[in-house]
KOLROLO-124290 format. One record per residue (C-alpha): residue in three letters; x, y, z. Coordinates in nm, 2 decimals, decimal comma. Layout:
N
 residu      x      y      z
    Ala      X      Y      Z
...
# end
This chain:
187
 residu      x      y      z
    Met   0,00   0,00   0,00
    Ser   0,15   0,33  -0,10
    Thr   0,13   0,66   0,09
    Asp   0,14   1,02   0,00
    Ile   0,34   1,30   0,16
    Ser   0,10   1,31   0,46
    Gly   0,15   0,94   0,54
    Thr  -0,21   0,85   0,46
    Cys  -0,33   0,59   0,21
    Lys  -0,34   0,70  -0,15
    Asn  -0,66   0,51  -0,21
    Leu  -0,87   0,77  -0,03
    Lys  -1,16   0,92  -0,22
    Ser  -1,17   1,29  -0,29
    Ser  -1,46   1,32  -0,05
    Asp  -1,24   1,18   0,23
    Tyr  -1,01   1,49   0,20
    Gly  -1,08   1,82   0,36
    Lys  -1,08   2,14   0,16
    Val  -0,78   2,38   0,15
    Tyr  -0,86   2,75   0,12
    Trp  -0,53   2,91   0,02
    Ile  -0,56   3,29   0,08
    Thr  -0,27   3,47  -0,07
    Gly  -0,16   3,83  -0,14
    Leu   0,12   4,07  -0,05
    Ala   0,18   4,20   0,31
    Gly  -0,11   4,41   0,42
    Ala  -0,35   4,29   0,16
    Gly  -0,61   4,17   0,42
    Lys  -0,54   3,79   0,40
    Thr  -0,55   3,74   0,78
    Thr  -0,86   3,96   0,82
    Leu  -1,05   3,76   0,56
    Ala  -0,92   3,43   0,67
    Lys  -1,02   3,50   1,04
    Tyr  -1,37   3,61   0,93
    Leu  -1,41   3,29   0,72
    Tyr  -1,29   3,08   1,01
    Asp  -1,52   3,25   1,27
    His  -1,81   3,22   1,03
    Trp  -1,76   2,85   0,96
    Lys  -1,63   2,73   1,30
    Lys  -1,99   2,74   1,42
    Lys  -2,09   2,49   1,16
    Lys  -1,77   2,28   1,10
    Thr  -1,59   2,10   1,37
    Asn  -1,31   1,99   1,13
    Leu  -1,17   2,34   1,06
    Val  -0,82   2,46   1,11
    Phe  -0,69   2,82   1,06
    Leu  -0,32   2,87   0,97
    Asp  -0,16   3,21   0,94
    Gly   0,18   3,26   0,77
    Asp   0,31   3,49   1,04
    Ile   0,23   3,24   1,31
    Leu   0,36   2,94   1,10
    Arg   0,69   3,12   1,06
    Glu   0,72   3,12   1,44
    Val   0,61   2,76   1,47
    Phe   0,88   2,65   1,22
    Gly   1,13   2,84   1,43
    Asp   1,15   3,17   1,24
    Ser   1,51   3,06   1,16
    Ala   1,46   3,13   0,79
    Ser   1,56   3,45   0,64
    His   1,33   3,65   0,42
    Thr   1,52   3,58   0,10
    Phe   1,33   3,46  -0,20
    Glu   1,47   3,11  -0,16
    Glu   1,39   3,08   0,21
    Arg   1,04   3,22   0,16
    His   0,99   2,95  -0,10
    Lys   1,10   2,68   0,13
    Leu   0,86   2,80   0,40
    Ala   0,58   2,82   0,15
    Met   0,63   2,46   0,05
    Lys   0,62   2,36   0,42
    Tyr   0,29   2,54   0,45
    Ser   0,16   2,35   0,14
    Lys   0,28   2,01   0,28
    Leu   0,12   2,09   0,62
    Cys  -0,21   2,17   0,44
    Ser  -0,18   1,84   0,26
    Leu  -0,13   1,65   0,59
    Leu  -0,42   1,81   0,75
    Ser  -0,65   1,78   0,45
    Ser  -0,57   1,41   0,41
    Gln  -0,70   1,36   0,76
    Gly  -1,04   1,51   0,67
    Leu  -0,97   1,86   0,80
    Asp  -1,07   2,18   0,62
    Val  -0,78   2,42   0,62
    Ile  -0,78   2,80   0,58
    Cys  -0,43   2,91   0,52
    Ala  -0,34   3,29   0,49
    Thr   0,00   3,33   0,35
    Ile   0,20   3,55   0,11
    Ser   0,36   3,25  -0,07
    Met   0,37   3,43  -0,41
    Phe   0,54   3,15  -0,59
    Asp   0,41   2,98  -0,91
    Lys   0,58   2,65  -0,82
    Cys   0,41   2,64  -0,48
    Arg   0,07   2,71  -0,62
    Glu   0,13   2,45  -0,90
    Trp   0,23   2,19  -0,63
    Asn  -0,09   2,28  -0,44
    Arg  -0,31   2,23  -0,75
    Ser  -0,14   1,89  -0,83
    Asn  -0,13   1,76  -0,47
    Leu  -0,42   1,91  -0,27
    Val  -0,74   1,73  -0,37
    Asn  -0,99   2,00  -0,28
    Tyr  -0,79   2,32  -0,33
    Phe  -0,93   2,67  -0,36
    Glu  -0,70   2,96  -0,42
    Ile  -0,81   3,31  -0,33
    Tyr  -0,59   3,60  -0,43
    Ile  -0,63   3,93  -0,24
    Lys  -0,51   4,18  -0,49
    Val  -0,42   4,53  -0,37
    Pro  -0,23   4,80  -0,56
    Leu   0,12   4,86  -0,42
    Glu   0,04   5,23  -0,35
    Val  -0,25   5,12  -0,13
    Leu  -0,03   4,87   0,06
    Lys   0,23   5,14   0,12
    Gln  -0,04   5,37   0,26
    Arg  -0,18   5,10   0,49
    Asp   0,16   4,98   0,61
    Gln   0,02   4,81   0,92
    Lys   0,35   4,62   1,00
    Lys   0,57   4,92   0,89
    Leu   0,74   4,69   0,63
    Tyr   0,70   4,94   0,34
    Ser   0,81   5,24   0,53
    Arg   1,10   5,06   0,70
    Phe   1,21   4,94   0,35
    Ala   1,19   5,30   0,22
    Met   1,42   5,41   0,50
    Gly   1,67   5,14   0,42
    Glu   1,61   4,96   0,75
    Ile   1,50   4,63   0,60
    Gln   1,52   4,44   0,27
    Asn   1,37   4,13   0,12
    Val   1,02   4,27   0,10
    Met   0,79   4,09  -0,14
    Gly   0,67   4,33  -0,41
    Leu   0,96   4,58  -0,35
    Asp   1,31   4,43  -0,38
    Leu   1,18   4,07  -0,41
    Glu   0,98   4,02  -0,72
    Phe   0,66   3,82  -0,67
    Glu   0,49   3,59  -0,90
    Glu   0,13   3,70  -0,92
    Pro  -0,12   3,42  -0,92
    Lys  -0,24   3,34  -1,27
    Tyr  -0,52   3,08  -1,20
    Ser  -0,68   3,18  -0,88
    Asp  -1,03   3,05  -0,82
    Leu  -1,13   3,40  -0,69
    Ile  -0,96   3,73  -0,71
    Ile  -1,07   3,99  -0,45
    Glu  -0,97   4,35  -0,53
    Asn  -0,91   4,51  -0,19
    Asp  -0,83   4,87  -0,29
    Gly  -1,02   5,02   0,01
    Ser  -1,34   5,09  -0,18
    Gln  -1,52   4,81   0,01
    Thr  -1,52   4,73   0,38
    Pro  -1,37   4,41   0,51
    Gln  -1,72   4,29   0,59
    Glu  -1,83   4,35   0,23
    Leu  -1,52   4,16   0,10
    Cys  -1,59   3,87   0,34
    Lys  -1,94   3,85   0,22
    Lys  -1,81   3,83  -0,14
    Leu  -1,58   3,55  -0,03
    Leu  -1,85   3,36   0,15
    Asn  -2,09   3,39  -0,14
    Phe  -1,83   3,25  -0,38
    Leu  -1,73   2,96  -0,15
    Ser  -2,10   2,87  -0,07
    Lys  -2,13   2,79  -0,44
    Lys  -1,83   2,56  -0,42
    Glu  -1,95   2,37  -0,11
# end
């Protein structure tokens, strides 16, 4: 009997796997806000739901990785493989992560049975204005480097199941309703 990366049997039916909701976008796009909203909304109905946030996962994996393109890619693949493990055990996973790598998303589409990719797209100028974590302003002052979208080129998703434009013209609640409406059609 063969096993996949998660250590489970490969002869599972697709209905045995949980769903993976991969919410991606640059820093400050609103990934965590939308993912938390989705988690809070569904947690009342689903007992098999897990929320993963890229910032927290970085801490879980020891935060030993630098923020270079290569190290970010390695971390993104760890997130993907963790999602695979959890999904193979019947858990639905909401993962909020920058992970702007074509290879990572291609791996997800090939290896995650019930995969939904949501791209939170925000113009760079809007992200610089929001600057919640002070990444963009610290970069501008020369304090930090390796910021995705600035000195690290990112690979914008090409085949997302849903693109949410978060330019500030809609409230987070309105964006979350749009996300829930889309996903309810996929359930």
